[in-house]
One Martini backbone bead per residue (centre of mass of N, CA, C, O) as a GRO file, in nm:
protein
  217
    1TRP     BB    1  -1.564  -5.710   1.785
    2HIS     BB    2  -1.539  -5.884   2.038
    3LYS     BB    3  -1.637  -5.669   2.239
    4GLU     BB    4  -1.913  -5.617   2.101
    5ALA     BB    5  -2.017  -5.910   2.127
    6ILE     BB    6  -2.014  -5.923   2.434
    7MET     BB    7  -2.199  -5.682   2.483
    8GLY     BB    8  -2.434  -5.802   2.328
    9ASN     BB    9  -2.473  -6.056   2.505
   10GLU     BB   10  -2.525  -5.900   2.767
   11ALA     BB   11  -2.774  -5.752   2.668
   12ASN     BB   12  -2.942  -6.002   2.606
   13ASP     BB   13  -2.941  -6.117   2.891
   14LEU     BB   14  -3.076  -5.871   3.022
   15LYS     BB   15  -3.337  -5.876   2.845
   16ARG     BB   16  -3.439  -6.162   2.956
   17LEU     BB   17  -3.513  -6.037   3.215
   18PHE     BB   18  -3.720  -6.016   3.464
   19PRO     BB   19  -3.858  -5.776   3.647
   20LYS     BB   20  -3.803  -5.767   3.982
   21GLY     BB   21  -4.009  -5.537   4.075
   22GLN     BB   22  -4.269  -5.729   3.988
   23ILE     BB   23  -4.274  -5.975   4.180
   24PRO     BB   24  -4.412  -5.863   4.436
   25VAL     BB   25  -4.672  -5.788   4.287
   26ILE     BB   26  -4.753  -6.074   4.209
   27LEU     BB   27  -4.747  -6.213   4.488
   28SER     BB   28  -4.947  -6.020   4.623
   29SER     BB   29  -5.180  -6.085   4.425
   30VAL     BB   30  -5.203  -6.386   4.494
   31LEU     BB   31  -5.267  -6.348   4.792
   32GLN     BB   32  -5.520  -6.181   4.749
   33ALA     BB   33  -5.680  -6.375   4.560
   34GLY     BB   34  -5.641  -6.638   4.750
   35SER     BB   35  -5.807  -6.557   5.013
   36THR     BB   36  -6.106  -6.645   4.854
   37ILE     BB   37  -6.034  -6.927   4.777
   38ARG     BB   38  -6.227  -7.234   4.705
   39LYS     BB   39  -6.323  -7.531   4.727
   40LYS     BB   40  -6.592  -7.752   4.606
   41THR     BB   41  -6.429  -8.011   4.670
   42GLU     BB   42  -6.221  -8.262   4.806
   43ARG     BB   43  -6.123  -8.307   4.470
   44ASP     BB   44  -6.048  -8.072   4.335
   45ARG     BB   45  -5.924  -7.930   4.066
   46GLU     BB   46  -5.652  -7.735   3.993
   47ASP     BB   47  -5.752  -7.595   3.725
   48ARG     BB   48  -6.012  -7.481   3.857
   49ILE     BB   49  -5.882  -7.312   4.070
   50THR     BB   50  -5.704  -7.148   3.879
   51ARG     BB   51  -5.938  -7.016   3.730
   52ARG     BB   52  -6.043  -6.862   3.978
   53LEU     BB   53  -5.786  -6.711   4.032
   54TYR     BB   54  -5.761  -6.568   3.761
   55ALA     BB   55  -6.033  -6.410   3.784
   56ARG     BB   56  -5.910  -6.236   4.019
   57LEU     BB   57  -5.644  -6.125   3.903
   58ILE     BB   58  -5.773  -5.960   3.652
   59LYS     BB   59  -5.898  -5.742   3.875
   60ILE     BB   60  -5.629  -5.639   3.935
   61PRO     BB   61  -5.506  -5.350   3.832
   62VAL     BB   62  -5.202  -5.419   3.766
   63LEU     BB   63  -5.311  -5.666   3.575
   64ARG     BB   64  -5.540  -5.529   3.407
   65ASP     BB   65  -5.391  -5.249   3.288
   66GLY     BB   66  -5.105  -5.224   3.284
   67PRO     BB   67  -4.857  -5.263   3.038
   68LEU     BB   68  -4.645  -5.469   3.149
   69LEU     BB   69  -4.860  -5.676   3.242
   70ASP     BB   70  -4.948  -6.017   3.135
   71ILE     BB   71  -5.216  -6.252   3.181
   72ARG     BB   72  -5.212  -6.619   3.171
   73MET     BB   73  -5.377  -6.931   3.107
   74GLN     BB   74  -5.241  -7.213   3.005
   75PRO     BB   75  -5.009  -7.188   2.813
   76GLU     BB   76  -4.830  -7.273   2.558
   77ILE     BB   77  -4.513  -7.420   2.517
   78PRO     BB   78  -4.243  -7.462   2.348
   79SER     BB   79  -4.034  -7.665   2.231
   80SER     BB   80  -3.691  -7.718   2.212
   81ASP     BB   81  -3.803  -7.848   1.952
   82PRO     BB   82  -3.895  -7.697   1.650
   83ASP     BB   83  -4.010  -7.989   1.520
   84SER     BB   84  -4.221  -8.036   1.711
   85ASP     BB   85  -4.569  -8.155   1.767
   86TYR     BB   86  -4.519  -8.066   2.066
   87PRO     BB   87  -4.534  -7.932   2.354
   88GLY     BB   88  -4.352  -7.834   2.653
   89GLY     BB   89  -4.624  -7.722   2.778
   90ARG     BB   90  -4.819  -7.598   3.066
   91ILE     BB   91  -4.875  -7.306   3.224
   92ASP     BB   92  -5.077  -7.203   3.457
   93ILE     BB   93  -4.918  -6.918   3.496
   94LEU     BB   94  -4.859  -6.631   3.283
   95ILE     BB   95  -4.624  -6.349   3.291
   96SER     BB   96  -4.576  -6.077   3.101
   97CYS     BB   97  -4.343  -5.777   2.991
   98GLY     BB   98  -4.249  -5.685   2.688
   99ARG     BB   99  -3.958  -5.881   2.627
  100GLY     BB  100  -4.078  -6.128   2.504
  101ALA     BB  101  -4.163  -6.463   2.478
  102GLU     BB  102  -3.920  -6.565   2.694
  103VAL     BB  103  -4.033  -6.339   2.896
  104TYR     BB  104  -4.130  -6.468   3.213
  105PHE     BB  105  -4.372  -6.550   3.467
  106ALA     BB  106  -4.402  -6.848   3.647
  107ILE     BB  107  -4.686  -7.060   3.756
  108GLU     BB  108  -4.707  -7.350   3.963
  109ALA     BB  109  -4.961  -7.588   4.045
  110LYS     BB  110  -5.058  -7.765   4.356
  111ARG     BB  111  -5.171  -8.019   4.550
  112LEU     BB  112  -5.247  -8.040   4.909
  113ARG     BB  113  -5.379  -8.228   5.133
  114VAL     BB  114  -5.550  -8.479   5.013
  115ARG     BB  115  -5.825  -8.670   4.979
  116SER     BB  116  -5.907  -8.962   4.907
  117SER     BB  117  -6.153  -9.187   4.825
  118LYS     BB  118  -6.064  -9.340   5.115
  119GLY     BB  119  -5.954  -9.093   5.316
  120THR     BB  120  -5.665  -9.041   5.253
  121LEU     BB  121  -5.385  -8.865   5.320
  122VAL     BB  122  -5.231  -8.653   5.075
  123SER     BB  123  -4.965  -8.448   5.048
  124GLY     BB  124  -4.809  -8.383   4.753
  125SER     BB  125  -4.499  -8.307   4.781
  126ASN     BB  126  -4.359  -8.471   4.558
  127GLY     BB  127  -4.510  -8.337   4.318
  128TYR     BB  128  -4.429  -8.050   4.379
  129VAL     BB  129  -4.125  -8.106   4.331
  130MET     BB  130  -4.093  -8.319   4.078
  131ALA     BB  131  -4.356  -8.180   3.902
  132GLY     BB  132  -4.265  -7.873   3.955
  133MET     BB  133  -3.981  -7.757   4.031
  134MET     BB  134  -3.829  -7.927   3.802
  135ARG     BB  135  -3.925  -7.751   3.561
  136PHE     BB  136  -3.719  -7.526   3.633
  137VAL     BB  137  -3.449  -7.683   3.663
  138THR     BB  138  -3.459  -7.809   3.356
  139GLY     BB  139  -3.604  -7.571   3.167
  140GLN     BB  140  -3.901  -7.609   3.076
  141TYR     BB  141  -3.921  -7.360   3.251
  142ALA     BB  142  -3.781  -7.064   3.234
  143PRO     BB  143  -3.484  -7.066   3.062
  144PHE     BB  144  -3.442  -6.714   3.055
  145THR     BB  145  -3.469  -6.691   3.366
  146ASP     BB  146  -3.453  -6.613   3.748
  147GLY     BB  147  -3.776  -6.687   3.798
  148GLY     BB  148  -4.037  -6.839   4.003
  149ALA     BB  149  -4.348  -7.021   4.090
  150MET     BB  150  -4.512  -7.179   4.364
  151LEU     BB  151  -4.844  -7.335   4.416
  152GLY     BB  152  -5.026  -7.428   4.713
  153TYR     BB  153  -5.311  -7.627   4.762
  154VAL     BB  154  -5.465  -7.645   5.074
  155PHE     BB  155  -5.723  -7.854   5.160
  156ASP     BB  156  -5.711  -7.847   5.496
  157GLY     BB  157  -5.567  -7.559   5.581
  158LYS     BB  158  -5.267  -7.671   5.665
  159ILE     BB  159  -4.987  -7.500   5.619
  160ASP     BB  160  -4.756  -7.596   5.807
  161PRO     BB  161  -4.752  -7.897   5.718
  162ALA     BB  162  -4.719  -7.845   5.415
  163ARG     BB  163  -4.449  -7.703   5.433
  164SER     BB  164  -4.297  -7.932   5.581
  165ASP     BB  165  -4.332  -8.144   5.365
  166VAL     BB  166  -4.189  -7.994   5.139
  167ASP     BB  167  -3.919  -7.938   5.289
  168ARG     BB  168  -3.839  -8.233   5.318
  169VAL     BB  169  -3.816  -8.294   5.011
  170VAL     BB  170  -3.619  -8.070   4.940
  171GLN     BB  171  -3.385  -8.178   5.118
  172ASN     BB  172  -3.377  -8.469   4.990
  173LYS     BB  173  -3.355  -8.308   4.679
  174ALA     BB  174  -3.104  -8.112   4.662
  175LEU     BB  175  -2.944  -8.219   4.420
  176GLU     BB  176  -3.162  -8.218   4.196
  177LEU     BB  177  -3.227  -7.903   4.261
  178LYS     BB  178  -2.966  -7.731   4.301
  179LEU     BB  179  -2.905  -7.631   4.583
  180LYS     BB  180  -2.858  -7.380   4.787
  181SER     BB  181  -2.786  -7.226   5.046
  182PRO     BB  182  -2.975  -7.393   5.292
  183LYS     BB  183  -3.147  -7.615   5.145
  184GLN     BB  184  -3.432  -7.455   5.182
  185LEU     BB  185  -3.687  -7.312   5.311
  186THR     BB  186  -3.736  -6.952   5.304
  187ALA     BB  187  -3.791  -6.652   5.374
  188SER     BB  188  -3.880  -6.393   5.204
  189ASN     BB  189  -3.711  -6.105   5.091
  190ILE     BB  190  -3.946  -5.951   4.909
  191LEU     BB  191  -4.179  -6.067   5.136
  192PRO     BB  192  -4.209  -5.953   5.415
  193TYR     BB  193  -4.455  -6.059   5.633
  194THR     BB  194  -4.515  -6.322   5.469
  195PRO     BB  195  -4.631  -6.639   5.329
  196ALA     BB  196  -4.329  -6.649   5.189
  197ASP     BB  197  -4.099  -6.835   4.991
  198GLU     BB  198  -3.763  -6.974   4.928
  199THR     BB  199  -3.551  -7.098   4.659
  200HIS     BB  200  -3.206  -7.184   4.567
  201HIS     BB  201  -3.048  -7.213   4.241
  202ASP     BB  202  -2.784  -7.392   4.051
  203LEU     BB  203  -2.764  -7.336   3.734
  204THR     BB  204  -2.689  -7.326   3.420
  205LYS     BB  205  -2.552  -7.008   3.402
  206ARG     BB  206  -2.757  -6.979   3.659
  207SER     BB  207  -2.969  -6.832   3.876
  208PHE     BB  208  -3.252  -6.949   4.087
  209VAL     BB  209  -3.582  -6.857   4.189
  210ILE     BB  210  -3.823  -6.997   4.414
  211TYR     BB  211  -4.145  -6.924   4.486
  212HIS     BB  212  -4.365  -6.972   4.780
  213ILE     BB  213  -4.720  -7.054   4.791
  214PHE     BB  214  -4.973  -7.100   5.043
  215LEU     BB  215  -5.318  -7.211   5.009
  216ALA     BB  216  -5.618  -7.203   5.167
  217VAL     BB  217  -5.909  -7.409   5.044
   0.00000   0.00000   0.00000
């Protein structure tokens, strides 16, 4: 019985994983859809930009036609407390794969390098890390999977400084982020020759990869 129970647990753990082969498809689709997305005002809201991105994503055949991938915008996720009257949050973009409600690929979006109402440039990198990446690290998002993505809308179009700003905060917050070496943004292994990055995290009982895409809007 003990051996069968262990094998059953291992099978359940494997079942919970999002299929890795689909992650490059998703990230490539985001890069494709994001190449034509533009802000409408200098302080355009990120949920409105995400809605326009979503409208483009669902036209891409691999996401439009399924059957493996199903894409949703800002769905509620349940609280870790089943008796809570409030959701655990809303994921900006959630892609499911037919392996159960808890198995999905989450994308969280944040604005970067936005001008304030007074004209001051706000990097947004701290919010990207502490109010974005940390939702994966704490398990608020994707608690039963081993990967998710961050999406940075770069308002002034300067991707290199935006990436550098984020990387600086990532390195400063390495302990809180539970980063593995090299404890910084690195070029993505699964999408070489593209402007995609990765960070690797050592979470409780699992490793986790956050993929990073910066879009000039």
